[in-house]
C-alpha positions in Angstrom: 13.4 -0.8 29.1 11.5 -0.6 25.4 9.9 2.7 24.3 6.9 3.6 24.9 4.4 3.7 21.6 0.8 5.1 20.8 -1.2 3.3 18.4 -4.0 5.3 16.4 -6.5 2.8 14.7 -8.0 -0.4 16.4 -9.0 -2.7 13.6 -7.3 -5.4 12.5 -3.7 -3.4 11.9 -4.1 -2.1 15.4 -4.7 -5.1 17.2 -2.0 -7.1 15.3 0.2 -4.3 16.0 -0.5 -4.3 19.8 0.2 -8.3 19.8 3.4 -7.4 18.1 4.5 -5.1 19.6 4.0 -6.3 23.3 6.1 -9.6 22.1 9.1 -7.1 21.7 8.9 -5.9 24.9 7.3 -2.1 24.0 5.3 -0.7 25.9 1.8 0.9 25.0 0.2 3.5 26.9 -2.7 4.5 24.8 -4.8 3.6 21.8 -6.8 5.9 20.0 -10.4 4.6 18.3 -12.6 6.0 16.8 -14.7 6.2 19.9 -12.3 7.4 22.4 -8.7 6.9 23.6 -8.1 4.1 25.5 -5.1 2.7 27.9 -3.5 -0.5 28.3 -6.0 -2.5 30.2 -9.1 -1.1 27.5 -10.2 1.5 29.7 -11.8 4.4 28.0 -9.7 7.7 29.2 -10.4 10.1 27.4 -12.7 11.9 24.3 -11.4 11.4 21.1 -11.3 15.0 20.1 -8.5 15.0 23.2 -6.2 12.5 21.7 -3.0 14.8 21.2 -3.0 14.9 25.0 -1.0 11.9 25.4 1.3 12.5 23.0 3.5 13.3 25.5 3.2 9.8 27.4 4.8 8.0 24.6 8.3 8.6 22.1 7.0 7.1 18.9 3.3 6.6 17.2 1.4 4.0 14.3 -1.0 4.8 12.7 -2.9 2.4 11.6 -6.5 3.6 10.4 -8.0 2.7 6.9 -8.2 5.2 4.1 -12.0 6.4 3.9 -11.5 9.8 2.5 -8.7 11.2 0.7 -6.3 10.7 3.1 -6.9 14.4 5.3 -7.5 12.6 8.5 -4.7 10.6 7.8 -2.9 13.9 7.2 -3.8 15.7 10.6 -3.0 12.7 12.8 0.6 12.6 11.1 1.2 16.3 11.1 0.1 15.8 15.1 2.5 13.6 15.9 5.2 15.7 13.7 4.3 19.0 15.9 5.0 16.8 19.6 8.3 15.9 18.0 6.9 12.1 17.4 8.4 10.4 15.1 5.5 7.6 13.3 4.9 5.0 11.2 1.9 4.4 9.1 0.1 2.3 6.4 -2.4 4.1 5.6 -1.7 5.3 1.4 -4.3 8.3 1.4 -2.1 11.0 3.2 1.0 10.2 1.3 -1.3 9.8 -2.5 -2.7 13.1 -2.1 -0.4 15.5 0.3 3.3 14.6 -0.5 3.9 17.7 -1.2 2.9 19.0 2.7 4.8 15.7 4.1 8.1 15.8 1.4 9.7 17.9 3.5 9.3 15.5 6.9 10.0 12.2 5.6 12.7 11.4 7.1 10.8 11.6 10.7 7.8 9.4 8.6 7.8 5.7 8.2 6.1 4.7 5.2 7.3 1.8 3.8 4.2 -0.3 4.8 2.2 2.3 2.5 3.1 0.1 -0.5 4.3 -3.6 -0.7 3.4 -4.7 3.0 6.1 -7.0 3.9 8.2 -6.7 1.0 9.3 -3.0 2.2 9.7 -2.3 -1.8 9.5 1.3 -1.9 13.0 1.2 0.0 14.5 -1.3 -2.6 13.0 1.0 -5.5 14.6 4.1 -4.3 18.3 2.5 -4.3 17.5 1.3 -7.5 16.3 4.0 -9.4 18.8 5.5 -11.9 19.0 7.7 -14.9 18.8 4.3 -17.1 16.0 3.1 -15.8 13.3 2.9 -19.1 10.5 0.8 -17.7 9.4 0.3 -14.4 6.5 -2.5 -13.8 4.5 -3.7 -10.9 2.1 -6.3 -9.0 1.0 -3.5 -6.0 -2.2 -5.6 -4.6 -1.4 -8.5 -3.2 -5.2 -9.2 -3.0 -6.1 -8.9 -6.3 -2.8 -11.0 -7.0 -4.2 -13.4 -4.4 -7.8 -13.6 -6.6 -6.1 -13.8 -9.8 -3.7 -16.9 -9.0 -6.4 -18.7 -7.7 -9.4 -18.1 -10.2 -6.6 -19.5 -12.5 -6.0 -23.2 -10.7 -10.4 -22.8 -11.7 -11.5 -21.6 -8.3 -15.1 -19.5 -8.3 -14.5 -16.2 -7.8 -16.8 -15.9 -5.0 -15.2 -18.5 -2.8 -11.6 -16.2 -3.5 -13.3 -12.9 -2.6 -14.8 -14.4 0.0 -11.9 -16.5 1.2 -9.6 -13.3 1.0 -12.1 -10.9 3.2 -12.1 -13.8 5.8 -8.3 -13.8 5.8 -8.0 -10.1 6.3 -6.7 -9.6 2.7 -9.5 -7.3 1.0 -9.8 -3.6 2.3 -12.6 -2.9 4.2 -16.2 -1.4 3.7 -16.6 -3.5 0.2 -19.4 -5.9 0.5 -20.2 -7.4 -3.5 -17.4 -9.5 -5.4 -17.2 -7.0 -8.0 -17.6 -4.2 -5.2 -14.0 -5.9 -3.7 -12.5 -5.7 -7.3 -13.4 -2.2 -8.3 -12.3 -0.9 -4.2 -8.9 -2.5 -4.7 -8.0 -1.8 -8.3 -10.0 1.7 -8.7 -9.1 3.2 -5.3 -6.2 1.2 -3.9 -3.9 1.0 -6.6 -4.2 4.6 -7.8 -3.1 5.5 -4.1 -0.2 3.0 -4.0 1.0 4.4 -8.3 1.0 7.9 -6.4 3.3 7.0 -3.8 5.7 5.0 -5.9 6.3 7.4 -8.4 6.5 10.3 -5.9 9.1 8.1 -3.9 10.9 7.5 -6.5 11.6 11.3 -7.4 9.6 11.4 -10.7 7.4 14.1 -10.1 4.7 14.6 -7.8 1.1 13.3 -8.3 -2.1 13.1 -6.5 -4.3 9.8 -6.5 -7.4 11.8 -6.4 -6.8 13.2 -10.1 -6.3 9.4 -11.4 -9.5 8.8 -13.0 -9.7 4.8 -13.8 -12.1 3.2 -16.1 -14.9 1.3 -14.6 -15.2 -2.3 -14.5 -18.5 -3.3 -15.0 -19.7 -7.0 -14.6 -19.3 -8.0 -18.7 -15.7 -7.0 -17.9 -15.5 -8.8 -14.8 -16.8 -12.2 -16.6 -14.2 -11.4 -19.6 -11.4 -11.1 -16.3 -12.6 -14.7 -14.7 -12.2 -16.4 -18.5 -8.7 -15.3 -18.6 -7.6 -15.5 -14.9 -4.5 -17.3 -16.2 -3.2 -14.8 -18.7 -4.0 -11.7 -16.9 -2.9 -9.4 -13.8 -3.6 -6.2 -12.5 0.1 -4.3 -13.3 1.0 -1.1 -13.1 3.7 0.6 -15.6 6.0 3.0 -15.6 7.7 3.9 -18.9 9.7 6.5 -20.6 7.3 5.4 -23.9 3.6 4.7 -24.7 2.6 1.2 -24.2 0.2 -0.5 -26.1 -0.8 -3.1 -23.9 -4.2 -5.1 -24.5 -5.5 -3.9 -20.8 -9.0 -4.0 -18.8 -10.0 -1.2 -16.6 -7.1 0.5 -15.0 -6.1 3.9 -16.1 -3.4 6.3 -17.9 -1.8 9.1 -17.1 1.5 11.2 -18.0 3.6 13.5 -16.0 7.1 14.7 -16.0 7.9 13.2 -19.4 7.0 9.3 -17.4 3.7 7.3 -19.2 1.9 5.5 -16.3 -0.7 2.3 -17.6 -2.4 0.2 -15.3 -5.3 -2.5 -15.7 -5.3 -6.2 -16.2 -2.7 -6.7 -18.8 -1.8 -10.0 -20.4 1.3 -11.5 -18.8 1.4 -13.7 -22.2 2.1 -11.1 -24.3 5.1 -9.1 -23.0 8.0 -11.4 -21.3 8.5 -8.8 -18.8 5.2 -9.3 -17.4 5.6 -13.2 -16.9 8.3 -12.3 -15.0 5.1 -10.3 -12.4 3.6 -13.9 -12.2 3.5 -14.1 -8.6 1.6 -16.6 -6.4 -0.9 -15.5 -3.5 -0.6 -12.1 -1.8 2.9 -11.5 -3.1 3.4 -8.0 -4.7 6.5 -7.6 -7.1 8.7 -4.9 -8.8 10.4 -5.0 -12.0 13.2 -2.4 -13.0 14.5 -2.9 -16.8 17.4 -0.4 -17.1 19.4 1.0 -20.2 18.3 0.7 -23.9 16.8 -3.0 -24.8 17.6 -3.8 -21.0 21.3 -3.8 -21.6 22.2 -2.8 -18.0 19.7 -5.1 -16.8 16.6 -6.5 -15.7 15.7 -6.4 -11.6 12.7 -7.7 -9.7 11.5 -7.7 -5.9 8.9 -9.8 -4.7 7.0 -10.7 -1.5 4.2 -11.0 0.3 1.9 -7.7 0.4 -1.7 -7.9 1.8 -2.2 -9.0 5.2 -1.9 -7.6 8.8 1.2 -9.8 9.7 3.7 -8.4 7.3 2.2 -4.8 7.6 2.7 -4.6 10.5 6.3 -6.3 10.6 7.0 -3.0 7.9 5.7 -0.7 10.3 7.7 -2.1 13.1 10.7 -2.4 11.8 10.2 1.3 10.4 9.5 2.5 13.9 13.0 0.6 14.8 14.8 2.6 12.5 13.3 5.9 13.6 14.0 5.6 17.2 17.4 4.8 16.4 17.5 8.3 15.1 
C-alpha cells in the first residue's frame, strides 16, 4: 500500500497534486487550507492553527502554497515538517530564496526541484554540471514571460496573450492588469529563482529581498512589445561584468560573481540565441573554459504550469521516501 501524504495548500497546485497522487495510489489523510484542515472527503476537521496535530498521520508532506510574503509562512511549514521528522516536497520559492541559511543543513529532507524550472528539474542538472571551469551561466527562469514574448513575436496582442497565460494557470496569482502580470513575474518571481539557483550552485548565499529591481513602466512595456522578436528575459551569472542592452531587471554582485538580469536582446549574443525556446519553456546554459573551450551545455523544458510543477514535486517526494 502506498504511503500517506499530507498536502499544505488547496489552490491550483494543491488540487493538481491531489489528483496526481491519487492516480499513483497514494493516500491523502488531510489538506491544510487557509480556512482550516480538511480530510479526504473535503470535510473540515480542525482549525488552521492546529495543523501540526495531523502530521503524525502521514509519511511525508507537500507544500503547495503561493509566495505572498518573503517566504516566512512557508518557512514555518517547512520547519514544522522537519521538526516532526517528515520529509517535504515544495514548490514555494520565498523560503529558499530568503532563508537559505536556515534550511541549507536540511536540504537532504527537502524536495526543492520544483522551485525553479517546473518540470525541467534544472536545479539538479545545474548542480551536477557546476565545476571550476564554468565561466558563464545564462538562463530563462520564467516560463510565463517566455510564453508571453514568444507569442508576442508571432504578432499577437499583449492583452490576449496575458489573458491566455492567466487562464492556463501560468501567471503568478494576484496580478490584475497586463503590466502588473509582467511586473510580478519579472520583479518578484525571477529574483527569487535567481537567488535559489545561485545558492544551490554553491556560488555564495544571497537573499531575494536584497535584490533591487528596476521599474518597468508603460513606456518600457511598449518598447518591449515592439521588440518582442529580439528580446527575452535572461538571467546571467558571470565572472566578469557584461555590457548588455537591458530593459528592466537588476544587477547584483556576490562572492566574485556578477548577476545581470532583464529583457536582453537575443540577437546580440550567440549564447543568448541558444536560449530562444518557445512556449512556457525554461532554459539553462553553461559556458565552460576560456572562450568556451570546454563546451557549451544547454538544458530546456517546460517551466510554468501546474502539471509539470506537480510532476517534479512528486518525483522529489518519491526520492525522499526512498531514503
